[in-house]
CHARMM internal coordinates of N, CA and C (Angstrom, degrees):
IC EDIT
DIST 1 N 1 CA 1.4577
DIST 1 CA 1 C 1.5197
ANGL 1 N 1 CA 1 C 111.37
DIST 1 C 2 N 1.3341
ANGL 1 CA 1 C 2 N 119.32
DIHE 1 N 1 CA 1 C 2 N -21.23
DIST 2 N 2 CA 1.4533
ANGL 1 C 2 N 2 CA 121.27
DIHE 1 CA 1 C 2 N 2 CA -178.86
DIST 2 CA 2 C 1.5211
ANGL 2 N 2 CA 2 C 112.76
DIHE 1 C 2 N 2 CA 2 C -58.70
DIST 2 C 3 N 1.3414
ANGL 2 CA 2 C 3 N 117.69
DIHE 2 N 2 CA 2 C 3 N -39.23
DIST 3 N 3 CA 1.4565
ANGL 2 C 3 N 3 CA 119.82
DIHE 2 CA 2 C 3 N 3 CA -179.18
DIST 3 CA 3 C 1.5301
ANGL 3 N 3 CA 3 C 111.26
DIHE 2 C 3 N 3 CA 3 C -69.32
DIST 3 C 4 N 1.3211
ANGL 3 CA 3 C 4 N 117.09
DIHE 3 N 3 CA 3 C 4 N -18.76
DIST 4 N 4 CA 1.4652
ANGL 3 C 4 N 4 CA 120.16
DIHE 3 CA 3 C 4 N 4 CA 176.49
DIST 4 CA 4 C 1.5233
ANGL 4 N 4 CA 4 C 111.13
DIHE 3 C 4 N 4 CA 4 C -63.67
DIST 4 C 5 N 1.3286
ANGL 4 CA 4 C 5 N 116.51
DIHE 4 N 4 CA 4 C 5 N -34.80
DIST 5 N 5 CA 1.4581
ANGL 4 C 5 N 5 CA 120.24
DIHE 4 CA 4 C 5 N 5 CA -175.02
DIST 5 CA 5 C 1.5236
ANGL 5 N 5 CA 5 C 113.10
DIHE 4 C 5 N 5 CA 5 C -64.24
DIST 5 C 6 N 1.3322
ANGL 5 CA 5 C 6 N 117.88
DIHE 5 N 5 CA 5 C 6 N -22.50
DIST 6 N 6 CA 1.4569
ANGL 5 C 6 N 6 CA 118.99
DIHE 5 CA 5 C 6 N 6 CA 178.04
DIST 6 CA 6 C 1.5343
ANGL 6 N 6 CA 6 C 111.24
DIHE 5 C 6 N 6 CA 6 C -69.84
DIST 6 C 7 N 1.3195
ANGL 6 CA 6 C 7 N 117.11
DIHE 6 N 6 CA 6 C 7 N -14.41
DIST 7 N 7 CA 1.4609
ANGL 6 C 7 N 7 CA 121.50
DIHE 6 CA 6 C 7 N 7 CA 179.57
DIST 7 CA 7 C 1.5318
ANGL 7 N 7 CA 7 C 113.48
DIHE 6 C 7 N 7 CA 7 C -93.20
DIST 7 C 8 N 1.3095
ANGL 7 CA 7 C 8 N 118.44
DIHE 7 N 7 CA 7 C 8 N -0.70
DIST 8 N 8 CA 1.4649
ANGL 7 C 8 N 8 CA 120.48
DIHE 7 CA 7 C 8 N 8 CA -177.67
DIST 8 CA 8 C 1.5302
ANGL 8 N 8 CA 8 C 112.20
DIHE 7 C 8 N 8 CA 8 C -61.81
DIST 8 C 9 N 1.3216
ANGL 8 CA 8 C 9 N 117.58
DIHE 8 N 8 CA 8 C 9 N -42.95
DIST 9 N 9 CA 1.4638
ANGL 8 C 9 N 9 CA 119.93
DIHE 8 CA 8 C 9 N 9 CA 178.69
DIST 9 CA 9 C 1.5245
ANGL 9 N 9 CA 9 C 110.57
DIHE 8 C 9 N 9 CA 9 C -63.80
DIST 9 C 10 N 1.3322
ANGL 9 CA 9 C 10 N 115.58
DIHE 9 N 9 CA 9 C 10 N -39.53
DIST 10 N 10 CA 1.4602
ANGL 9 C 10 N 10 CA 120.02
DIHE 9 CA 9 C 10 N 10 CA 176.53
DIST 10 CA 10 C 1.5321
ANGL 10 N 10 CA 10 C 110.35
DIHE 9 C 10 N 10 CA 10 C -60.93
DIST 10 C 11 N 1.3270
ANGL 10 CA 10 C 11 N 116.44
DIHE 10 N 10 CA 10 C 11 N -46.42
DIST 11 N 11 CA 1.4658
ANGL 10 C 11 N 11 CA 120.50
DIHE 10 CA 10 C 11 N 11 CA -179.81
DIST 11 CA 11 C 1.5243
ANGL 11 N 11 CA 11 C 111.85
DIHE 10 C 11 N 11 CA 11 C -62.96
DIST 11 C 12 N 1.3186
ANGL 11 CA 11 C 12 N 117.27
DIHE 11 N 11 CA 11 C 12 N -37.74
DIST 12 N 12 CA 1.4665
ANGL 11 C 12 N 12 CA 120.39
DIHE 11 CA 11 C 12 N 12 CA 178.46
DIST 12 CA 12 C 1.5209
ANGL 12 N 12 CA 12 C 110.42
DIHE 11 C 12 N 12 CA 12 C -58.56
DIST 12 C 13 N 1.3208
ANGL 12 CA 12 C 13 N 116.34
DIHE 12 N 12 CA 12 C 13 N -44.83
DIST 13 N 13 CA 1.4633
ANGL 12 C 13 N 13 CA 120.35
DIHE 12 CA 12 C 13 N 13 CA 179.15
DIST 13 CA 13 C 1.5271
ANGL 13 N 13 CA 13 C 109.78
DIHE 12 C 13 N 13 CA 13 C -67.13
DIST 13 C 14 N 1.3219
ANGL 13 CA 13 C 14 N 117.41
DIHE 13 N 13 CA 13 C 14 N -43.06
DIST 14 N 14 CA 1.4626
ANGL 13 C 14 N 14 CA 122.14
DIHE 13 CA 13 C 14 N 14 CA 179.51
DIST 14 CA 14 C 1.5288
ANGL 14 N 14 CA 14 C 111.16
DIHE 13 C 14 N 14 CA 14 C -56.27
DIST 14 C 15 N 1.3137
ANGL 14 CA 14 C 15 N 117.09
DIHE 14 N 14 CA 14 C 15 N -45.59
DIST 15 N 15 CA 1.4637
ANGL 14 C 15 N 15 CA 120.38
DIHE 14 CA 14 C 15 N 15 CA 179.77
DIST 15 CA 15 C 1.5271
ANGL 15 N 15 CA 15 C 111.60
DIHE 14 C 15 N 15 CA 15 C -75.82
DIST 15 C 16 N 1.3278
ANGL 15 CA 15 C 16 N 116.68
DIHE 15 N 15 CA 15 C 16 N -31.18
DIST 16 N 16 CA 1.4674
ANGL 15 C 16 N 16 CA 120.99
DIHE 15 CA 15 C 16 N 16 CA 175.44
DIST 16 CA 16 C 1.5356
ANGL 16 N 16 CA 16 C 110.63
DIHE 15 C 16 N 16 CA 16 C -62.48
DIST 16 C 17 N 1.3254
ANGL 16 CA 16 C 17 N 115.55
DIHE 16 N 16 CA 16 C 17 N -33.13
DIST 17 N 17 CA 1.4649
ANGL 16 C 17 N 17 CA 122.18
DIHE 16 CA 16 C 17 N 17 CA 179.73
DIST 17 CA 17 C 1.5347
ANGL 17 N 17 CA 17 C 111.24
DIHE 16 C 17 N 17 CA 17 C -91.37
DIST 17 C 18 N 1.3214
ANGL 17 CA 17 C 18 N 116.40
DIHE 17 N 17 CA 17 C 18 N 20.27
DIST 18 N 18 CA 1.4732
ANGL 17 C 18 N 18 CA 122.92
DIHE 17 CA 17 C 18 N 18 CA 177.85
DIST 18 CA 18 C 1.5302
ANGL 18 N 18 CA 18 C 113.02
DIHE 17 C 18 N 18 CA 18 C 55.64
DIST 18 C 19 N 1.3290
ANGL 18 CA 18 C 19 N 115.24
DIHE 18 N 18 CA 18 C 19 N 40.21
DIST 19 N 19 CA 1.4594
ANGL 18 C 19 N 19 CA 122.80
DIHE 18 CA 18 C 19 N 19 CA 175.63
DIST 19 CA 19 C 1.5304
ANGL 19 N 19 CA 19 C 113.11
DIHE 18 C 19 N 19 CA 19 C 61.29
DIST 19 C 20 N 1.3091
ANGL 19 CA 19 C 20 N 116.85
DIHE 19 N 19 CA 19 C 20 N 26.48
DIST 20 N 20 CA 1.4552
ANGL 19 C 20 N 20 CA 121.58
DIHE 19 CA 19 C 20 N 20 CA 177.60
DIST 20 CA 20 C 1.5243
ANGL 20 N 20 CA 20 C 109.54
DIHE 19 C 20 N 20 CA 20 C -88.62
DIST 20 C 21 N 1.3353
ANGL 20 CA 20 C 21 N 116.11
DIHE 20 N 20 CA 20 C 21 N 123.40
DIST 21 N 21 CA 1.4596
ANGL 20 C 21 N 21 CA 120.25
DIHE 20 CA 20 C 21 N 21 CA 178.99
DIST 21 CA 21 C 1.5189
ANGL 21 N 21 CA 21 C 111.43
DIHE 20 C 21 N 21 CA 21 C -62.62
DIST 21 C 22 N 1.3171
ANGL 21 CA 21 C 22 N 116.43
DIHE 21 N 21 CA 21 C 22 N -47.33
DIST 22 N 22 CA 1.4627
ANGL 21 C 22 N 22 CA 119.69
DIHE 21 CA 21 C 22 N 22 CA -175.90
DIST 22 CA 22 C 1.5260
ANGL 22 N 22 CA 22 C 112.24
DIHE 21 C 22 N 22 CA 22 C -67.79
DIST 22 C 23 N 1.3204
ANGL 22 CA 22 C 23 N 117.62
DIHE 22 N 22 CA 22 C 23 N -40.88
DIST 23 N 23 CA 1.4719
ANGL 22 C 23 N 23 CA 119.78
DIHE 22 CA 22 C 23 N 23 CA 178.84
DIST 23 CA 23 C 1.5247
ANGL 23 N 23 CA 23 C 110.87
DIHE 22 C 23 N 23 CA 23 C -67.45
DIST 23 C 24 N 1.3333
ANGL 23 CA 23 C 24 N 117.17
DIHE 23 N 23 CA 23 C 24 N -39.23
DIST 24 N 24 CA 1.4620
ANGL 23 C 24 N 24 CA 120.89
DIHE 23 CA 23 C 24 N 24 CA 177.30
DIST 24 CA 24 C 1.5212
ANGL 24 N 24 CA 24 C 110.04
DIHE 23 C 24 N 24 CA 24 C -63.99
DIST 24 C 25 N 1.3209
ANGL 24 CA 24 C 25 N 116.04
DIHE 24 N 24 CA 24 C 25 N -44.40
DIST 25 N 25 CA 1.4687
ANGL 24 C 25 N 25 CA 120.51
DIHE 24 CA 24 C 25 N 25 CA 178.76
DIST 25 CA 25 C 1.5312
ANGL 25 N 25 CA 25 C 110.78
DIHE 24 C 25 N 25 CA 25 C -60.26
DIST 25 C 26 N 1.3114
ANGL 25 CA 25 C 26 N 116.87
DIHE 25 N 25 CA 25 C 26 N -44.33
DIST 26 N 26 CA 1.4671
ANGL 25 C 26 N 26 CA 120.63
DIHE 25 CA 25 C 26 N 26 CA 179.46
DIST 26 CA 26 C 1.5219
ANGL 26 N 26 CA 26 C 111.16
DIHE 25 C 26 N 26 CA 26 C -63.86
DIST 26 C 27 N 1.3085
ANGL 26 CA 26 C 27 N 116.84
DIHE 26 N 26 CA 26 C 27 N -44.42
DIST 27 N 27 CA 1.4721
ANGL 26 C 27 N 27 CA 121.64
DIHE 26 CA 26 C 27 N 27 CA -177.82
DIST 27 CA 27 C 1.5302
ANGL 27 N 27 CA 27 C 111.45
DIHE 26 C 27 N 27 CA 27 C -63.62
DIST 27 C 28 N 1.3320
ANGL 27 CA 27 C 28 N 116.43
DIHE 27 N 27 CA 27 C 28 N -39.08
DIST 28 N 28 CA 1.4639
ANGL 27 C 28 N 28 CA 120.99
DIHE 27 CA 27 C 28 N 28 CA -176.74
DIST 28 CA 28 C 1.5300
ANGL 28 N 28 CA 28 C 113.30
DIHE 27 C 28 N 28 CA 28 C -96.87
DIST 28 C 29 N 1.3364
ANGL 28 CA 28 C 29 N 116.67
DIHE 28 N 28 CA 28 C 29 N 3.22
DIST 29 N 29 CA 1.4670
ANGL 28 C 29 N 29 CA 122.17
DIHE 28 CA 28 C 29 N 29 CA -178.72
DIST 29 CA 29 C 1.5264
ANGL 29 N 29 CA 29 C 111.43
DIHE 28 C 29 N 29 CA 29 C 56.62
DIST 29 C 30 N 1.3338
ANGL 29 CA 29 C 30 N 114.44
DIHE 29 N 29 CA 29 C 30 N 47.23
DIST 30 N 30 CA 1.4585
ANGL 29 C 30 N 30 CA 121.96
DIHE 29 CA 29 C 30 N 30 CA 179.08
DIST 30 CA 30 C 1.5158
ANGL 30 N 30 CA 30 C 109.65
DIHE 29 C 30 N 30 CA 30 C -120.17
DIST 30 C 31 N 1.3211
ANGL 30 CA 30 C 31 N 115.83
DIHE 30 N 30 CA 30 C 31 N 163.54
DIST 31 N 31 CA 1.4622
ANGL 30 C 31 N 31 CA 120.87
DIHE 30 CA 30 C 31 N 31 CA 171.83
DIST 31 CA 31 C 1.5271
ANGL 31 N 31 CA 31 C 107.88
DIHE 30 C 31 N 31 CA 31 C -80.79
DIST 31 C 32 N 1.3224
ANGL 31 CA 31 C 32 N 116.75
DIHE 31 N 31 CA 31 C 32 N 150.13
DIST 32 N 32 CA 1.4698
ANGL 31 C 32 N 32 CA 120.54
DIHE 31 CA 31 C 32 N 32 CA -179.91
DIST 32 CA 32 C 1.5270
ANGL 32 N 32 CA 32 C 111.79
DIHE 31 C 32 N 32 CA 32 C -57.50
DIST 32 C 33 N 1.3221
ANGL 32 CA 32 C 33 N 117.24
DIHE 32 N 32 CA 32 C 33 N -36.25
DIST 33 N 33 CA 1.4623
ANGL 32 C 33 N 33 CA 120.01
DIHE 32 CA 32 C 33 N 33 CA 179.16
DIST 33 CA 33 C 1.5278
ANGL 33 N 33 CA 33 C 111.34
DIHE 32 C 33 N 33 CA 33 C -64.74
DIST 33 C 34 N 1.3246
ANGL 33 CA 33 C 34 N 116.96
DIHE 33 N 33 CA 33 C 34 N -34.24
DIST 34 N 34 CA 1.4659
ANGL 33 C 34 N 34 CA 120.99
DIHE 33 CA 33 C 34 N 34 CA 177.66
DIST 34 CA 34 C 1.5234
ANGL 34 N 34 CA 34 C 110.02
DIHE 33 C 34 N 34 CA 34 C -65.40
DIST 34 C 35 N 1.3259
ANGL 34 CA 34 C 35 N 116.53
DIHE 34 N 34 CA 34 C 35 N -39.57
DIST 35 N 35 CA 1.4698
ANGL 34 C 35 N 35 CA 120.58
DIHE 34 CA 34 C 35 N 35 CA 177.09
DIST 35 CA 35 C 1.5292
ANGL 35 N 35 CA 35 C 109.56
DIHE 34 C 35 N 35 CA 35 C -62.04
DIST 35 C 36 N 1.3129
ANGL 35 CA 35 C 36 N 116.84
DIHE 35 N 35 CA 35 C 36 N -44.48
DIST 36 N 36 CA 1.4631
ANGL 35 C 36 N 36 CA 120.68
DIHE 35 CA 35 C 36 N 36 CA 179.21
DIST 36 CA 36 C 1.5252
ANGL 36 N 36 CA 36 C 111.22
DIHE 35 C 36 N 36 CA 36 C -63.45
DIST 36 C 37 N 1.3330
ANGL 36 CA 36 C 37 N 117.11
DIHE 36 N 36 CA 36 C 37 N -39.90
DIST 37 N 37 CA 1.4641
ANGL 36 C 37 N 37 CA 120.68
DIHE 36 CA 36 C 37 N 37 CA 178.63
DIST 37 CA 37 C 1.5206
ANGL 37 N 37 CA 37 C 110.95
DIHE 36 C 37 N 37 CA 37 C -63.09
DIST 37 C 38 N 1.3239
ANGL 37 CA 37 C 38 N 117.23
DIHE 37 N 37 CA 37 C 38 N -41.60
DIST 38 N 38 CA 1.4665
ANGL 37 C 38 N 38 CA 120.34
DIHE 37 CA 37 C 38 N 38 CA 179.53
DIST 38 CA 38 C 1.5276
ANGL 38 N 38 CA 38 C 110.93
DIHE 37 C 38 N 38 CA 38 C -65.42
DIST 38 C 39 N 1.3217
ANGL 38 CA 38 C 39 N 116.23
DIHE 38 N 38 CA 38 C 39 N -38.84
DIST 39 N 39 CA 1.4609
ANGL 38 C 39 N 39 CA 119.38
DIHE 38 CA 38 C 39 N 39 CA 177.84
DIST 39 CA 39 C 1.5290
ANGL 39 N 39 CA 39 C 110.51
DIHE 38 C 39 N 39 CA 39 C -63.22
DIST 39 C 40 N 1.3264
ANGL 39 CA 39 C 40 N 116.88
DIHE 39 N 39 CA 39 C 40 N -39.36
DIST 40 N 40 CA 1.4642
ANGL 39 C 40 N 40 CA 120.84
DIHE 39 CA 39 C 40 N 40 CA 177.48
DIST 40 CA 40 C 1.5175
ANGL 40 N 40 CA 40 C 111.03
DIHE 39 C 40 N 40 CA 40 C -66.59
DIST 40 C 41 N 1.3301
ANGL 40 CA 40 C 41 N 117.58
DIHE 40 N 40 CA 40 C 41 N -38.38
DIST 41 N 41 CA 1.4662
ANGL 40 C 41 N 41 CA 120.77
DIHE 40 CA 40 C 41 N 41 CA 178.43
DIST 41 CA 41 C 1.5220
ANGL 41 N 41 CA 41 C 110.69
DIHE 40 C 41 N 41 CA 41 C -64.93
DIST 41 C 42 N 1.3241
ANGL 41 CA 41 C 42 N 116.18
DIHE 41 N 41 CA 41 C 42 N -39.67
DIST 42 N 42 CA 1.4676
ANGL 41 C 42 N 42 CA 120.39
DIHE 41 CA 41 C 42 N 42 CA 177.70
DIST 42 CA 42 C 1.5250
ANGL 42 N 42 CA 42 C 109.59
DIHE 41 C 42 N 42 CA 42 C -61.78
DIST 42 C 43 N 1.3173
ANGL 42 CA 42 C 43 N 116.92
DIHE 42 N 42 CA 42 C 43 N -43.97
DIST 43 N 43 CA 1.4642
ANGL 42 C 43 N 43 CA 121.05
DIHE 42 CA 42 C 43 N 43 CA 177.08
DIST 43 CA 43 C 1.5240
ANGL 43 N 43 CA 43 C 110.67
DIHE 42 C 43 N 43 CA 43 C -60.16
DIST 43 C 44 N 1.3270
ANGL 43 CA 43 C 44 N 116.58
DIHE 43 N 43 CA 43 C 44 N -45.20
DIST 44 N 44 CA 1.4571
ANGL 43 C 44 N 44 CA 120.48
DIHE 43 CA 43 C 44 N 44 CA -178.52
DIST 44 CA 44 C 1.5147
ANGL 44 N 44 CA 44 C 113.25
DIHE 43 C 44 N 44 CA 44 C -65.60
DIST 44 C 45 N 1.3274
ANGL 44 CA 44 C 45 N 117.09
DIHE 44 N 44 CA 44 C 45 N -36.17
DIST 45 N 45 CA 1.4607
ANGL 44 C 45 N 45 CA 120.56
DIHE 44 CA 44 C 45 N 45 CA -176.19
DIST 45 CA 45 C 1.5247
ANGL 45 N 45 CA 45 C 113.22
DIHE 44 C 45 N 45 CA 45 C -86.22
DIST 45 C 46 N 1.3303
ANGL 45 CA 45 C 46 N 116.11
DIHE 45 N 45 CA 45 C 46 N -31.86
DIST 46 N 46 CA 1.4665
ANGL 45 C 46 N 46 CA 118.39
DIHE 45 CA 45 C 46 N 46 CA -175.50
DIST 46 CA 46 C 1.5251
ANGL 46 N 46 CA 46 C 113.30
DIHE 45 C 46 N 46 CA 46 C -104.16
DIST 46 C 47 N 1.3215
ANGL 46 CA 46 C 47 N 116.08
DIHE 46 N 46 CA 46 C 47 N -24.14
DIST 47 N 47 CA 1.4632
ANGL 46 C 47 N 47 CA 119.45
DIHE 46 CA 46 C 47 N 47 CA -174.30
DIST 47 CA 47 C 1.5202
ANGL 47 N 47 CA 47 C 112.58
DIHE 46 C 47 N 47 CA 47 C 84.41
DIST 47 C 48 N 1.3304
ANGL 47 CA 47 C 48 N 116.75
DIHE 47 N 47 CA 47 C 48 N 1.08
DIST 48 N 48 CA 1.4622
ANGL 47 C 48 N 48 CA 122.30
DIHE 47 CA 47 C 48 N 48 CA 178.76
DIST 48 CA 48 C 1.5192
ANGL 48 N 48 CA 48 C 109.36
DIHE 47 C 48 N 48 CA 48 C -112.86
DIST 48 C 49 N 1.3353
ANGL 48 CA 48 C 49 N 115.76
DIHE 48 N 48 CA 48 C 49 N 132.24
DIST 49 N 49 CA 1.4615
ANGL 48 C 49 N 49 CA 121.12
DIHE 48 CA 48 C 49 N 49 CA -179.07
DIST 49 CA 49 C 1.5215
ANGL 49 N 49 CA 49 C 109.61
DIHE 48 C 49 N 49 CA 49 C -92.16
DIST 49 C 50 N 1.3310
ANGL 49 CA 49 C 50 N 118.11
DIHE 49 N 49 CA 49 C 50 N 113.20
DIST 50 N 50 CA 1.4661
ANGL 49 C 50 N 50 CA 120.75
DIHE 49 CA 49 C 50 N 50 CA -178.93
DIST 50 CA 50 C 1.5271
ANGL 50 N 50 CA 50 C 113.76
DIHE 49 C 50 N 50 CA 50 C -62.85
DIST 50 C 51 N 1.3375
ANGL 50 CA 50 C 51 N 117.23
DIHE 50 N 50 CA 50 C 51 N -14.57
DIST 51 N 51 CA 1.4649
ANGL 50 C 51 N 51 CA 120.86
DIHE 50 CA 50 C 51 N 51 CA -179.16
DIST 51 CA 51 C 1.5194
ANGL 51 N 51 CA 51 C 112.43
DIHE 50 C 51 N 51 CA 51 C -93.62
DIST 51 C 52 N 1.3333
ANGL 51 CA 51 C 52 N 117.22
DIHE 51 N 51 CA 51 C 52 N -9.76
DIST 52 N 52 CA 1.4560
ANGL 51 C 52 N 52 CA 122.40
DIHE 51 CA 51 C 52 N 52 CA 178.04
DIST 52 CA 52 C 1.5300
ANGL 52 N 52 CA 52 C 108.43
DIHE 51 C 52 N 52 CA 52 C -90.70
DIST 52 C 53 N 1.3114
ANGL 52 CA 52 C 53 N 117.60
DIHE 52 N 52 CA 52 C 53 N 134.82
DIST 53 N 53 CA 1.4636
ANGL 52 C 53 N 53 CA 120.51
DIHE 52 CA 52 C 53 N 53 CA -174.00
DIST 53 CA 53 C 1.5286
ANGL 53 N 53 CA 53 C 112.34
DIHE 52 C 53 N 53 CA 53 C -56.53
DIST 53 C 54 N 1.3242
ANGL 53 CA 53 C 54 N 117.32
DIHE 53 N 53 CA 53 C 54 N -51.25
DIST 54 N 54 CA 1.4700
ANGL 53 C 54 N 54 CA 120.10
DIHE 53 CA 53 C 54 N 54 CA -176.96
DIST 54 CA 54 C 1.5313
ANGL 54 N 54 CA 54 C 111.52
DIHE 53 C 54 N 54 CA 54 C -61.58
DIST 54 C 55 N 1.3155
ANGL 54 CA 54 C 55 N 116.40
DIHE 54 N 54 CA 54 C 55 N -44.12
DIST 55 N 55 CA 1.4620
ANGL 54 C 55 N 55 CA 119.68
DIHE 54 CA 54 C 55 N 55 CA 178.70
DIST 55 CA 55 C 1.5257
ANGL 55 N 55 CA 55 C 111.08
DIHE 54 C 55 N 55 CA 55 C -69.67
DIST 55 C 56 N 1.3259
ANGL 55 CA 55 C 56 N 116.41
DIHE 55 N 55 CA 55 C 56 N -35.98
DIST 56 N 56 CA 1.4617
ANGL 55 C 56 N 56 CA 120.22
DIHE 55 CA 55 C 56 N 56 CA 179.78
DIST 56 CA 56 C 1.5251
ANGL 56 N 56 CA 56 C 111.50
DIHE 55 C 56 N 56 CA 56 C -61.90
DIST 56 C 57 N 1.3159
ANGL 56 CA 56 C 57 N 116.51
DIHE 56 N 56 CA 56 C 57 N -37.08
DIST 57 N 57 CA 1.4658
ANGL 56 C 57 N 57 CA 120.04
DIHE 56 CA 56 C 57 N 57 CA 178.57
DIST 57 CA 57 C 1.5280
ANGL 57 N 57 CA 57 C 110.20
DIHE 56 C 57 N 57 CA 57 C -61.90
DIST 57 C 58 N 1.3170
ANGL 57 CA 57 C 58 N 116.88
DIHE 57 N 57 CA 57 C 58 N -45.55
DIST 58 N 58 CA 1.4653
ANGL 57 C 58 N 58 CA 120.69
DIHE 57 CA 57 C 58 N 58 CA 179.73
DIST 58 CA 58 C 1.5338
ANGL 58 N 58 CA 58 C 111.42
DIHE 57 C 58 N 58 CA 58 C -64.82
DIST 58 C 59 N 1.3146
ANGL 58 CA 58 C 59 N 116.25
DIHE 58 N 58 CA 58 C 59 N -43.32
DIST 59 N 59 CA 1.4585
ANGL 58 C 59 N 59 CA 119.73
DIHE 58 CA 58 C 59 N 59 CA 179.51
DIST 59 CA 59 C 1.5203
ANGL 59 N 59 CA 59 C 111.55
DIHE 58 C 59 N 59 CA 59 C -67.41
DIST 59 C 60 N 1.3137
ANGL 59 CA 59 C 60 N 116.32
DIHE 59 N 59 CA 59 C 60 N -37.84
DIST 60 N 60 CA 1.4721
ANGL 59 C 60 N 60 CA 120.01
DIHE 59 CA 59 C 60 N 60 CA 177.39
DIST 60 CA 60 C 1.5293
ANGL 60 N 60 CA 60 C 110.01
DIHE 59 C 60 N 60 CA 60 C -62.28
DIST 60 C 61 N 1.3189
ANGL 60 CA 60 C 61 N 116.83
DIHE 60 N 60 CA 60 C 61 N -44.96
DIST 61 N 61 CA 1.4604
ANGL 60 C 61 N 61 CA 120.23
DIHE 60 CA 60 C 61 N 61 CA 178.13
DIST 61 CA 61 C 1.5267
ANGL 61 N 61 CA 61 C 111.63
DIHE 60 C 61 N 61 CA 61 C -62.39
DIST 61 C 62 N 1.3277
ANGL 61 CA 61 C 62 N 116.74
DIHE 61 N 61 CA 61 C 62 N -38.19
DIST 62 N 62 CA 1.4776
ANGL 61 C 62 N 62 CA 120.58
DIHE 61 CA 61 C 62 N 62 CA 177.38
DIST 62 CA 62 C 1.5326
ANGL 62 N 62 CA 62 C 109.86
DIHE 61 C 62 N 62 CA 62 C -62.14
DIST 62 C 63 N 1.3205
ANGL 62 CA 62 C 63 N 115.79
DIHE 62 N 62 CA 62 C 63 N -39.84
DIST 63 N 63 CA 1.4756
ANGL 62 C 63 N 63 CA 120.07
DIHE 62 CA 62 C 63 N 63 CA 178.03
DIST 63 CA 63 C 1.5216
ANGL 63 N 63 CA 63 C 111.10
DIHE 62 C 63 N 63 CA 63 C -64.68
DIST 63 C 64 N 1.3088
ANGL 63 CA 63 C 64 N 116.19
DIHE 63 N 63 CA 63 C 64 N -41.20
DIST 64 N 64 CA 1.4690
ANGL 63 C 64 N 64 CA 120.53
DIHE 63 CA 63 C 64 N 64 CA -178.42
DIST 64 CA 64 C 1.5155
ANGL 64 N 64 CA 64 C 112.09
DIHE 63 C 64 N 64 CA 64 C -70.31
DIST 64 C 65 N 1.3238
ANGL 64 CA 64 C 65 N 117.53
DIHE 64 N 64 CA 64 C 65 N -31.76
DIST 65 N 65 CA 1.4611
ANGL 64 C 65 N 65 CA 121.52
DIHE 64 CA 64 C 65 N 65 CA -178.98
DIST 65 CA 65 C 1.5166
ANGL 65 N 65 CA 65 C 112.88
DIHE 64 C 65 N 65 CA 65 C -81.56
DIST 65 C 66 N 1.2905
ANGL 65 CA 65 C 66 N 117.29
DIHE 65 N 65 CA 65 C 66 N -15.63
DIST 66 N 66 CA 1.4705
ANGL 65 C 66 N 66 CA 121.68
DIHE 65 CA 65 C 66 N 66 CA -176.90
DIST 66 CA 66 C 1.5074
ANGL 66 N 66 CA 66 C 111.18
DIHE 65 C 66 N 66 CA 66 C -65.54
END
COOR INIT
IC SEED 1 N 1 CA 1 C
IC BUILD
């Protein structure tokens, strides 16, 4: 789970951009596919899908509490 924490800043931007792949990619100067890959890595490492509403709420709260 420790490697998950390196994605918190990424998740903050993702949720700040209202979960938009293209807006997140533009904000972070990434390709849209890279954003999708990071979201998949977060799912694989945490077991929570940042694109699913219920999981997104938990991940958003984790970002806010950090």
